[in-house]
Every structure is written in C-alpha cells, then in structure tokens.
SERO-4910 file (N, C-alpha, C, O; in steps of 0.05 Angstrom, whole numbers):
BEGIN
 pado doro    nc1    nc2    nc3   cac1   cac2   cac3    cc1    cc2    cc3    oc1    oc2    oc3
  Met    A     16    -23     -3      6     -3      8     18     15     -3     42      9     -3
  Asn    A     11     44    -20     27     76    -12     17     86      3     -7     86      5
  Glu    A     37    102     21     37    114     26     39    149     24     61    157     20
  Asn    A     21    166     27     16    186     15     29    213     44     27    216     69
  Tyr    A     43    228     17     59    248     41     53    270     19     47    261     -4
  Asp    A     53    298     23     53    315     22     70    338     12     66    357     -4
  Ala    A     99    325     34    118    338     28    143    331     55    135    322     76
  Leu    A    173    338     50    189    330     53    195    355     77    191    379     71
  Leu    A    202    349     97    212    361    115    239    363    127    242    350    148
  Val    A    263    379    117    294    366    133    287    388    156    277    410    158
  Val    A    298    369    172    304    388    206    329    381    218    338    359    225
  Ser    A    339    409    218    373    405    236    374    425    261    355    435    272
  Phe    A    398    428    265    410    438    292    408    479    281    396    496    294
  Gly    A    421    483    263    410    518    258    439    529    273    451    525    295
  Gly    A    443    541    256    471    568    268    467    592    258    449    598    242
  Pro    A    486    608    269    484    636    266    487    644    238    494    629    219
  Glu    A    481    670    236    486    669    205    501    697    215    518    702    198
  Arg    A    502    717    236    518    741    238    542    743    266    549    721    276
  Glu    A    549    761    274    554    760    292    535    769    322    538    761    345
  Glu    A    518    788    312    504    792    328    474    758    343    458    752    361
  Asp    A    485    748    317    469    714    326    485    695    343    481    672    352
  Val    A    503    711    342    516    683    363    508    681    385    506    658    394
  Ile    A    501    706    405    494    688    433    471    681    445    466    669    466
  Pro    A    452    693    422    421    684    425    413    661    418    390    652    420
  Phe    A    441    648    404    435    627    386    446    610    413    430    599    429
  Leu    A    475    608    416    488    601    447    468    597    468    467    577    482
  Glu    A    452    618    470    427    620    489    394    603    495    377    598    512
  Asn    A    403    601    466    377    576    457    387    549    457    368    533    460
  Val    A    412    536    456    425    512    452    434    504    489    436    481    499
  Leu    A    437    529    501    445    523    530    428    522    549    433    517    572
  Arg    A    390    532    534    374    536    550    361    517    572    343    502    565
  Gly    A    368    517    595    357    505    615    378    477    625    374    456    638
  Lys    A    396    488    613    430    466    628    438    476    633    434    499    625
  Asn    A    459    470    653    480    487    687    511    493    674    531    489    687
  Val    A    509    504    638    530    513    631    543    540    635    533    562    628
  Pro    A    559    537    644    571    573    668    577    587    645    595    578    632
  Arg    A    557    620    633    569    643    619    591    637    609    594    630    586
  Ala    A    613    638    633    641    641    618    651    618    593    667    626    576
  Arg    A    641    593    591    634    574    571    613    579    552    617    572    529
  Met    A    600    585    556    592    599    535    602    610    516    601    604    492
  Leu    A    615    633    533    634    663    515    651    644    504    651    649    479
  Glu    A    667    624    508    694    614    495    679    600    472    689    599    450
  Val    A    653    589    476    645    574    450    634    603    433    633    600    409
  Ala    A    628    624    442    618    641    415    659    647    402    668    649    379
  Glu    A    669    647    417    688    663    407    702    646    371    712    656    350
  His    A    694    617    379    703    602    353    683    610    339    690    604    316
  Tyr    A    658    621    337    641    638    310    654    654    312    671    647    296
  Tyr    A    664    680    323    671    703    323    697    692    305    699    699    282
  Gln    A    713    679    314    734    668    280    726    664    263    741    666    244
  Phe    A    702    656    258    693    658    224    668    675    218    650    671    203
  Gly    A    675    701    238    652    723    226    629    726    236    613    741    226
  Gly    A    624    706    261    599    701    264    591    676    251    593    657    267
  Arg    A    586    671    236    574    659    206    581    629    204    598    621    188
  Ser    A    566    608    226    574    589    216    564    582    187    544    592    177
  Pro    A    580    564    175    567    552    153    538    531    154    521    531    136
  Ile    A    536    518    172    514    501    174    483    502    154    473    483    141
  Asn    A    475    523    156    454    538    141    459    543    104    451    529     85
  Asp    A    472    565    105    492    549     78    488    521     68    472    514     51
  Gln    A    507    506     82    498    477     71    480    463     79    485    439     81
  Asn    A    456    471     85    430    453     86    423    467     69    416    453     50
  Arg    A    421    490     65    417    500     36    413    484     18    391    477      9
  Ala    A    443    473      7    456    462    -17    452    432    -23    454    417    -43
  Leu    A    443    429      9    432    401      1    409    402     -3    400    384    -16
  Ile    A    387    427      9    354    436      6    359    421    -29    353    399    -39
  Gly    A    374    450    -41    380    453    -75    382    429    -90    377    424   -114
  Ala    A    397    410    -59    408    380    -96    387    359    -85    385    336    -92
  Leu    A    370    374    -62    348    342    -68    331    348    -78    316    333    -90
  Glu    A    328    384    -79    299    384    -99    310    381   -131    293    371   -146
  Ser    A    325    386   -138    333    371   -162    330    333   -168    320    320   -186
  Glu    A    343    327   -148    345    298   -152    306    290   -151    297    273   -166
  Leu    A    292    302   -135    270    291   -131    250    302   -151    230    289   -156
  Asn    A    256    328   -163    245    340   -204    251    328   -219    233    321   -234
  Ser    A    267    323   -222    281    305   -245    270    279   -237    252    272   -253
  Arg    A    276    258   -214    272    230   -216    250    222   -198    244    198   -199
  Gly    A    233    241   -179    208    234   -168    222    217   -148    246    209   -149
  Pro    A    200    212   -127    176    224   -123    178    256   -116    198    266   -106
  Ser    A    145    274   -126    152    296   -131    144    317    -94    123    314    -83
  Leu    A    161    331    -86    154    332    -60    162    354    -62    179    357    -80
  Pro    A    153    378    -47    159    404    -37    185    401     -7    187    384     10
  Val    A    192    412     -9    222    408     11    207    431     39    193    451     35
  Tyr    A    211    424     55    215    452     85    244    442    101    258    422    100
  Trp    A    243    463    112    266    470    127    257    475    151    237    489    155
  Gly    A    273    464    174    263    474    204    283    459    230    289    436    235
  Asn    A    289    485    241    320    486    249    314    488    284    298    503    294
  Arg    A    334    466    300    330    463    330    330    484    345    314    489    363
  Asn    A    361    510    334    360    513    355    359    555    334    353    573    350
  Trp    A    363    561    307    353    580    302    341    585    272    325    567    268
  His    A    341    598    254    319    611    242    334    590    211    357    593    204
  Pro    A    318    573    199    281    579    210    276    563    228    281    539    223
  Phe    A    266    569    250    255    556    269    234    530    265    212    534    254
  Leu    A    239    510    271    218    483    271    194    492    272    186    498    249
  Val    A    175    498    291    156    507    293    142    527    269    120    523    259
  Asp    A    164    551    262    165    573    248    153    553    220    131    552    208
  Thr    A    166    546    218    168    522    190    132    503    192    116    508    174
  Leu    A    128    488    210    110    471    226     84    491    202     72    483    182
  Arg    A     84    511    213     57    530    212     52    552    188     35    569    182
  Gln    A     78    542    177     82    552    143     64    535    131     43    540    119
  Met    A     78    506    138     70    472    115     37    475    124     22    470    106
  Arg    A     24    483    150     -7    478    157    -19    498    133    -38    492    118
  Ser    A     -1    525    135    -20    538    115    -15    536     80    -26    554     66
  Asp    A     -4    522     70     -2    508     53    -13    490     50    -12    481     28
  Gly    A    -29    476     69    -47    452     76    -29    431     65    -35    419     44
  Val    A     -2    427     81      8    405     73     -8    387    103    -15    402    121
  Arg    A    -13    363    107    -21    344    110    -12    325    136    -19    325    159
  Arg    A     14    305    114     26    292    123     50    280    113     52    266     93
  Ala    A     74    288    134     99    291    114    118    280    124    120    277    148
  Leu    A    141    269    101    167    246    121    180    280    121    177    301    108
  Ala    A    200    267    149    219    285    158    243    267    153    244    243    160
  Phe    A    263    278    140    294    285    147    312    291    165    314    315    169
  Val    A    330    273    182    340    290    205    369    289    202    378    268    208
  Thr    A    387    307    194    419    314    188    428    299    204    444    309    219
  Ser    A    422    272    207    446    255    232    444    227    226    425    216    236
  Ala    A    454    219    215    466    190    206    463    168    229    456    144    224
  Phe    A    471    180    262    468    168    270    455    160    289    435    175    288
  Gly    A    452    142    308    429    136    333    440    146    355    461    136    365
  Ser    A    422    174    369    423    167    394    413    191    407    408    208    389
  Tyr    A    408    199    427    395    210    446    391    244    423    370    252    414
  Ser    A    410    253    419    415    287    410    408    286    394    391    303    388
  Gly    A    422    258    367    416    252    346    394    240    333    394    234    309
  Cys    A    378    238    347    355    227    337    327    221    351    307    219    337
  Arg    A    325    217    385    305    208    390    301    249    396    282    264    390
  Gln    A    318    253    406    309    293    414    292    303    394    269    311    399
  Tyr    A    310    302    362    296    316    340    262    310    341    243    326    337
  Arg    A    261    286    346    238    276    347    211    279    362    188    272    356
  Glu    A    224    295    390    214    310    411    207    336    404    186    347    409
  Asp    A    232    346    389    226    372    374    203    390    358    194    413    358
  Ile    A    202    360    339    182    360    321    148    351    335    127    362    327
  Glu    A    149    325    362    126    338    378    112    371    392     92    386    388
  Arg    A    133    369    406    139    398    418    127    416    397    109    433    401
  Ala    A    136    412    378    125    443    348    100    429    347     84    440    362
  Arg    A     92    410    336     71    404    331     43    409    354     20    413    346
  Gly    A     49    407    381     34    410    406     24    440    394      2    448    386
  Glu    A     58    457    397     47    492    402     32    497    377     24    521    380
  Ile    A     23    489    355     10    487    338    -23    487    341    -42    502    337
  Gly    A    -18    464    351    -59    453    355    -60    423    341    -40    409    339
  Pro    A    -76    418    337    -88    392    324    -93    389    281    -96    372    263
  Glu    A    -90    423    284    -88    418    253    -65    423    237    -65    425    212
  Ala    A    -36    423    257    -12    414    259     -8    392    236    -22    373    240
  Pro    A      8    388    213     18    371    199     27    346    212     43    347    230
  Glu    A     13    318    201     24    298    218     59    289    214     63    292    190
  Ile    A     81    281    225     98    279    216    113    254    217    113    251    242
  His    A    125    235    207    137    215    200    161    227    192    166    242    173
  Lys    A    182    211    220    213    201    217    227    184    200    220    160    197
  Leu    A    251    198    184    263    181    165    275    175    188    273    187    209
  Gly    A    294    144    181    314    129    202    328    138    199    333    155    182
  Thr    A    345    127    219    373    136    219    395    118    188    392     94    183
  Phe    A    413    133    176    427    121    156    452    110    150    460    108    127
  His    A    473     97    176    489     98    177    504     74    171    526     71    180
  Asp    A    490     56    155    504     33    138    492     40    101    499     28     81
  His    A    475     63    103    458     56     69    487     53     47    510     64     51
  Pro    A    481     40     31    507     35      3    501     74      1    519     86     13
  Gly    A    485     89     -8    500    116    -16    517    125     -4    539    130    -14
  Phe    A    511    129     23    518    144     43    563    124     50    585    133     52
  Ile    A    553    105     51    574     92     54    593    102     28    616    111     31
  Arg    A    577     98     -1    604    102    -20    602    135    -29    610    143    -50
  Ala    A    590    153     -8    606    180    -24    623    182      8    647    187      4
  Met    A    618    180     34    645    175     46    666    168     39    685    183     43
  Ala    A    669    138     22    691    128     12    696    146     -7    716    161     -4
  Asp    A    681    148    -31    697    173    -45    706    197    -33    714    212    -52
  Arg    A    710    209    -12    712    232     13    745    213     18    767    221      9
  Val    A    743    200     27    772    194     43    785    185     17    805    198     11
  Arg    A    778    168      1    804    164    -34    809    189    -35    834    189    -35
  Thr    A    796    229    -37    802    240    -47    823    255    -30    838    273    -38
  Ala    A    821    242      0    842    262     20    870    233     29    889    233     44
  Leu    A    860    217     14    888    191     12    902    203     -4    926    208      1
  Asp    A    888    212    -30    909    221    -60    921    235    -57    940    239    -72
  Arg    A    914    252    -34    931    270    -31    958    265    -15    970    284     -6
  Ile    A    966    245    -11    983    233      2   1001    228     -8    993    215    -27
  Pro    A   1035    228    -10   1058    221    -29   1044    193    -44   1029    183    -27
  Glu    A   1044    182    -62   1031    151    -62   1059    131    -47   1051    110    -39
  Asn    A   1085    135    -43   1103    121    -30   1102    120      0   1119    113     16
  Arg    A   1080    129      3   1079    136     32   1060    129     52   1060    123     76
  Arg    A   1034    133     23   1007    126     25    983    108     45    961    112     56
  Asn    A   1008     76     38    993     41     60   1005     67     84    987     83     88
  Ala    A   1022     70     95   1035     64    125   1014     94    134   1016     99    158
  Thr    A    995    113    118    992    131    134    954    128    150    933    123    139
  Pro    A    959    133    172    939    135    192    917    135    177    922    136    153
  Leu    A    886    133    184    864    140    175    842    133    201    832    115    214
  Val    A    841    154    200    834    168    231    796    185    232    788    207    237
  Phe    A    785    159    224    752    167    241    748    190    260    759    192    282
  Thr    A    728    211    248    728    225    274    693    230    272    681    234    251
  Ala    A    681    228    301    653    223    301    653    255    330    674    266    337
  His    A    626    262    340    629    283    365    623    258    377    611    238    370
  Ser    A    636    266    401    630    257    438    602    265    436    590    285    428
  Ile    A    591    233    451    579    241    473    576    225    506    584    202    508
  Pro    A    569    235    523    567    227    548    564    195    553    545    183    542
  Leu    A    580    184    566    577    160    566    550    143    574    542    119    574
  Val    A    544    167    582    519    150    602    503    151    564    507    131    551
  Met    A    489    170    552    481    175    527    495    147    517    480    127    520
  Ala    A    517    142    507    520    118    489    511     83    501    505     60    493
  Glu    A    513     94    516    504     72    546    473     51    519    471     29    507
  Thr    A    452     85    526    417     76    521    414     73    487    393     68    477
  Ser    A    447     79    467    435     84    437    459     73    429    480     71    442
  Pro    A    455     62    397    467     43    381    482     59    365    485     53    341
  Tyr    A    498     91    380    516    100    373    540     85    367    544     83    342
  Val    A    550     79    374    576     72    383    582     45    366    604     39    358
  Ala    A    560     30    362    551     13    341    561      8    322    579     -6    315
  Gln    A    540     28    309    535     41    275    559     54    266    569     50    244
  Leu    A    575     79    296    597     88    279    617     65    268    626     62    245
  Glu    A    620     53    290    650     31    286    634      3    258    648    -15    248
  Glu    A    610      5    253    610    -12    221    609     17    213    588     15    200
  Ser    A    614     38    211    606     51    190    642     49    170    649     40    148
  Cys    A    659     64    196    683     63    195    694     37    181    708     40    161
  Arg    A    687      9    191    695    -10    179    680    -15    148    697    -22    132
  Leu    A    659    -13    139    652     -9    114    667     14     97    685      5     84
  Val    A    664     38     94    690     49     90    713     43     85    724     48     64
  Ser    A    725     30    107    755     25    102    758     -1     89    780    -10     82
  Asp    A    732    -16     85    733    -40     71    726    -27     42    737    -38     23
  Ala    A    712    -10     36    713      5     13    729     22     -1    722     32    -22
  Val    A    749     24      8    775     42      3    799     25     10    821     35      7
  Gly    A    798      7     16    823    -17     20    851      0     34    874     -1     28
  His    A    836     14     55    856     26     78    853     27    116    845     47    127
  Ala    A    859      6    128    842     12    155    839     29    175    861     33    185
  Gly    A    823     41    185    816     65    205    810     74    223    786     74    221
  Thr    A    815     82    242    805     87    271    788    100    281    787    121    267
  Leu    A    772    101    299    746    116    302    758    123    328    765    108    346
  Val    A    760    162    325    765    170    353    741    197    348    725    202    330
  Tyr    A    747    208    371    714    230    372    729    261    374    752    268    374
  Gln    A    722    265    374    721    298    382    691    329    397    670    320    407
  Ser    A    693    355    395    685    368    401    662    362    430    638    367    435
  Arg    A    687    349    446    673    340    474    662    371    490    676    391    486
  Ser    A    646    372    501    624    392    516    628    384    543    647    370    549
  Gly    A    610    392    560    599    389    582    628    393    617    648    407    619
  Pro    A    615    376    635    637    386    653    659    359    653    654    335    653
  Pro    A    680    372    653    701    354    663    696    318    682    703    295    676
  Ala    A    684    328    702    677    311    712    667    279    701    674    257    709
  Gln    A    646    289    679    630    269    659    644    249    640    656    256    619
  Pro    A    642    234    646    655    209    623    641    217    599    616    215    595
  Trp    A    667    228    581    650    221    544    660    198    524    675    179    532
  Leu    A    655    200    505    669    177    500    701    188    494    705    211    503
  Gly    A    720    177    482    744    172    469    750    150    464    741    128    470
  Pro    A    782    164    439    794    170    458    794    205    440    789    205    416
  Asp    A    800    236    455    793    253    434    811    253    412    830    238    415
  Val    A    810    271    385    809    269    367    856    289    370    877    285    357
  Gly    A    850    304    388    883    311    389    891    296    401    914    287    396
  Asp    A    873    288    425    896    272    444    911    244    428    933    236    435
  Tyr    A    896    231    408    908    211    390    934    217    372    955    206    365
  Ile    A    921    238    371    945    242    345    973    256    361    988    267    345
  Arg    A    978    257    381    994    257    407   1003    239    405   1026    237    396
  Gln    A    986    210    415   1000    196    423   1014    176    387   1036    165    385
  Leu    A    994    178    366   1004    171    345   1031    174    343   1049    158    335
  His    A   1033    203    352   1065    222    336   1088    211    367   1112    217    364
  Ala    A   1082    202    384   1100    199    402   1111    164    405   1130    158    419
  Arg    A   1099    148    393   1106    116    381   1124    125    355   1135    107    343
  Gly    A   1128    156    345   1147    149    322   1143    150    297   1120    144    290
  Asp    A   1160    158    275   1151    148    248   1118    163    249   1099    147    250
  Leu    A   1113    194    247   1070    191    244   1091    227    227   1096    250    234
  Thr    A   1098    204    199   1085    226    179   1065    245    167   1065    270    162
  Asp    A   1042    221    162   1022    241    149    999    221    166   1003    200    177
  Leu    A    976    235    163    958    230    177    940    239    158    945    258    145
  Val    A    906    217    153    888    223    141    855    235    155    837    220    146
  Leu    A    847    249    167    816    252    182    799    256    163    797    270    143
  Ala    A    783    235    182    762    228    159    728    240    186    718    225    203
  Pro    A    721    263    180    695    267    199    672    248    187    653    257    174
  Ile    A    674    221    194    647    205    192    625    221    205    607    231    191
  Gly    A    626    225    227    605    231    243    582    264    238    566    277    251
  Phe    A    589    263    221    577    294    197    575    299    187    595    303    175
  Leu    A    546    308    170    535    302    143    552    325    135    571    313    125
  Ser    A    557    357    132    564    372    128    594    379    143    601    365    162
  Asp    A    611    403    133    637    410    137    620    440    156    621    463    149
  His    A    607    431    179    609    463    189    626    466    214    647    455    219
  Met    A    604    489    236    629    502    247    650    481    261    674    488    264
  Glu    A    639    452    272    652    433    290    672    424    269    687    407    280
  Val    A    677    427    251    681    411    241    717    430    219    739    420    213
  Leu    A    703    460    217    725    472    213    743    480    241    762    494    248
  Tyr    A    730    467    249    740    496    285    772    467    292    796    464    292
  Asp    A    743    450    300    752    420    313    784    402    295    803    392    307
  Leu    A    777    405    263    792    389    251    808    416    241    832    418    247
  Asp    A    796    433    227    811    448    207    831    474    217    846    486    202
  Thr    A    827    480    248    838    497    262    848    482    286    871    476    282
  Glu    A    840    474    306    857    471    328    874    433    324    895    431    336
  Ala    A    865    408    309    878    394    297    897    401    276    919    391    275
  Ala    A    889    418    258    925    417    230    938    435    244    962    434    238
  Ala    A    930    455    264    949    466    290    971    450    295    996    449    292
  Leu    A    960    442    301    967    405    332    986    385    302   1006    373    310
  Cys    A    981    384    281    999    379    271   1017    390    252   1037    380    242
  Arg    A   1006    414    249   1041    440    244   1063    437    267   1088    439    268
  Glu    A   1044    431    285   1063    437    311   1080    414    308   1103    418    303
  Leu    A   1071    390    310   1084    365    299   1100    354    282   1115    335    287
  Ser    A   1097    368    259   1113    377    219   1095    343    216   1105    322    207
  Val    A   1069    346    226   1047    316    215   1039    325    189   1026    346    188
  Asn    A   1045    309    163   1023    325    142   1006    308    138   1007    285    129
  His    A    979    334    154    958    314    151    941    322    120    953    339    107
  Ser    A    915    313    108    898    316    101    864    305    104    852    284    110
  Arg    A    859    326     98    825    325    118    811    313     98    818    325     78
  Ala    A    792    290     92    776    286     76    750    308     83    746    321    104
  Arg    A    735    306     58    710    319     60    678    307     69    667    290     55
  Thr    A    665    320     93    644    310     93    622    297     64    631    296     41
  Val    A    598    290     72    590    274     51    573    299     37    567    300     13
  Gly    A    567    318     54    559    337     42    533    335     16    513    324     22
  Thr    A    536    348    -18    519    337    -26    529    318    -46    521    314    -69
  His    A    549    308    -33    554    284    -63    531    263    -67    518    249    -51
  Pro    A    533    265   -106    510    259   -114    508    227   -100    485    222    -93
  Ala    A    521    213    -96    514    180    -79    499    186    -55    489    165    -46
  Phe    A    493    206    -40    492    209    -19    461    218    -23    445    206     -8
  Ile    A    450    237    -40    427    251    -58    420    231    -61    406    225    -41
  Ala    A    422    207    -82    416    198    -83    396    178    -59    372    172    -56
  Ala    A    418    174    -47    404    157    -18    384    167     -9    363    155     -4
  Leu    A    387    191     -5    366    197      1    337    200    -12    316    195      0
  Arg    A    339    206    -36    320    193    -50    306    169    -46    282    165    -43
  Glu    A    322    155    -47    315    122    -36    305    118    -23    288    101    -27
  Met    A    307    134      6    304    122     26    274    134     33    260    124     50
  Ile    A    266    159     17    231    170     14    223    154      4    201    146     12
  Leu    A    234    142    -17    218    128    -38    202    108    -31    178    102    -37
  Asp    A    229     93    -11    228     66      6    189     77     13    167     73      1
  Arg    A    196     87     31    167    103     47    149    109     34    129    101     46
  Thr    A    142    125      6    122    137    -12    119    108    -27     94    107    -29
  Ser    A    123     96    -31    126     67    -46    110     42    -33     93     29    -45
  Gly    A    122     37      1    105     21     10    116     -2     10    107    -25     12
  Arg    A    150     11      5    166    -15      8    181    -21     26    193     -3     38
  Pro    A    187    -53     35    190    -52     58    223    -31     71    244    -23     61
  Ser    A    214    -32     89    234    -12     96    245    -15    129    227    -13    146
  Cys    A    277    -20    139    273    -26    151    288      8    173    299      6    195
  Asp    A    284     28    163    299     48    170    278     75    194    283     96    205
  Thr    A    258     59    192    242     70    213    257     69    239    274     52    242
  Cys    A    251     91    263    258     87    300    233     84    299    213     90    287
  Arg    A    246     61    328    229     43    343    221     75    372    232     94    384
  Ala    A    197     60    367    187     81    390    194     86    422    189    103    439
  Asp    A    208     61    420    232     65    443    249     80    443    250     96    462
  Cys    A    267     80    421    296     83    415    311    108    418    299    128    411
  Cys    A    346    111    434    358    133    441    340    139    460    323    154    450
  Pro    A    334    135    487    313    147    508    335    163    516    359    160    512
  Ala    A    326    178    525    353    204    547    368    196    561    375    173    555
  Pro    A    376    203    574    386    198    595    389    202    621    387    226    629
  Ser    A    394    185    638    379    199    675    383    236    672    367    252    682
  Arg    A    407    244    657    414    263    663    421    284    628    443    287    618
  Pro    A    403    293    620    405    301    591    432    311    589    440    321    610
  Pro    A    444    311    576    467    327    562    475    349    549    455    357    538
  Val    A    494    364    545    499    382    539    512    388    505    535    384    496
  Arg    A    489    398    493    510    400    471    515    436    462    497    453    461
  Ser    A    531    438    457    545    471    460    546    476    429    552    500    424
  Ala    A    544    465    413    550    473    385    530    457    366    510    444    371
  Glu    A    545    463    341    520    450    324    523    408    322    543    396    326
  Ala    A    502    398    317    503    365    316    499    355    290    482    338    284
  Thr    A    509    362    278    492    354    237    529    337    232    535    327    210
***
C-alpha cells in the first residue's frame, strides 16, 4: 500500500549567520542547562573567528537544493521544507507554514546519520513539541530513520576518503593512519543508544571500500570535566601516534558529520591542523558527504521506500535512544 505524503521536512540543528546572532543562538542551545556563561562565551569565540557566521545553514540550503533537483527529476515529487532546532528557520515556524500551505502529512529527514538521544530521539521530541504548539491542525510528521550503513552514504564517504588519501604521496600512502572522527557524547547517552556500534560499522564499511583500515576517535567534547564522554579525543590520539614515532602523514575523516560545519572547521581544520603543524605531521582532511551525488541519491531512495510502501528497516522504534538520566549539554552544531 502506498504511503501518501504531501511534503518532505528537513530538520537540522541551526547556526548563527552574523555576529549579533551568536549569543542568542548559544543561549537557545544551552537554555535549561547548567553551563557557566564563561563557557558559553568561550564557544562564542569559535564563531567570531569565522565572522560570526556558521556554515551550517548555507550547507543545508545546498543540500535542500540538490535534493529538490533529484526529486524533481526522478521523483517522488514533494515540496521540501526546512526547520531548525536552535535558529532560524525555527521548526515551529516551518510547521506553521506547512499548515498554511495545506500540508497534512510529511516525511522528516534529520541531518544525523547515527542513532543517539541528541541525534535522533531529541529531534522527534522537537517535532512533537512544535506540533503541540500549533495544535490539532499541525501536519502529521513521520521521521525517516538513521542511515549509517546505507550503501549511498558509504559510497559517498568512501569517495571523500579516497580523495584525501590521494593527497598523500603514493610512496607513503599505505603507511598513513586513517582516523575517522565523530562527535563525542556522554557515556550515559552512548549506553542507551546504538551510536558507537553504528559508527564502528560505518568506519569498517568505508575502510573496506577504500582498502585502507581506519580508527575511530571523537571530537567536540563538551560538558563538565568530571562527566565521562566517549574517547579518545582526536587531539590526544594524534599526540599518541606521534609519541610512537614515525608519524609523517595523517588522514582525518569526519564520518560522524554530514557537512563541513563549525565543529569540523574549528576542531579539525583549526585545532587539529595546528597540532599537526606543531608536530610536523602532513595531514589531509576528507570532506563530509555534503551534497555528494551518491548521498543525495541515497536520500531519494529512503524517501521512495516510504512513499511507495516498500519494505524498509529505516524507521525508528518508538523506544529508540532514550534520554539519559541527566540530559547532556550540546554546545555546538550536531549534524
């Protein structure tokens, strides 16, 4: 039986687009969380280094443009809307527009490939909260599931990794460590989700595709120092590799992110790059999947599976990724 949907809703984290947006944006992110203002101002400096403009919104616009072209040319023909958790366009405003446009039933694509509370279930809660603000006429929203092992996602990431490896001199390439990175999360969140297992599977699939074994590490840790988070941190791991000797080259592959947003630019292209220069390590950073054609085609396939009634395993269980006992702090972008 076909599933009848009127639209596709892209749901993301959001980010500031000018300097005066930075503090209000971070206050939205941290509202209700016990984070010292000094820490918020420290994070704000990351954005100010880039003129106060996060690239995430422009990257979402590019993703939506590529997806609209794919759907218009190959179907299914669906209008695409966009709503964010923490900055304009806010999710509730987008749902109001969808209601005004007569949308009754929509699929939601969340810009997170992996299952965790903050990357999956919390977005479902955001959607339901926004629907509750609108009332009984709010569109019905069905979230697409995570896609860590979708062949199109793996092909796109493998292509990005090959390009980064090709920048390493051929005679040194086989000995070059391939280091995959993902956003660290608190251990209490990891224990209630498939996050680590899915990341490890994605890394294995990409490594197999490129014929080069890789190691998974983490980046962008936030929260109280006493709270255990996933590790090792990418900077610590680079130092460990260097301490062993003979670290000449390094490839960093941010597999846990869909776009080259602020956390990738700051944690990898700024901090990790500076560390590599300090240690005289030649490093090459793979791009995220972004608008890679294989990834855009994968999104269409996920949508088509749901709109055509094909058997699909991409739906989230009702009890997936429950919140940890103490909701974690997320101080920057999550896609």
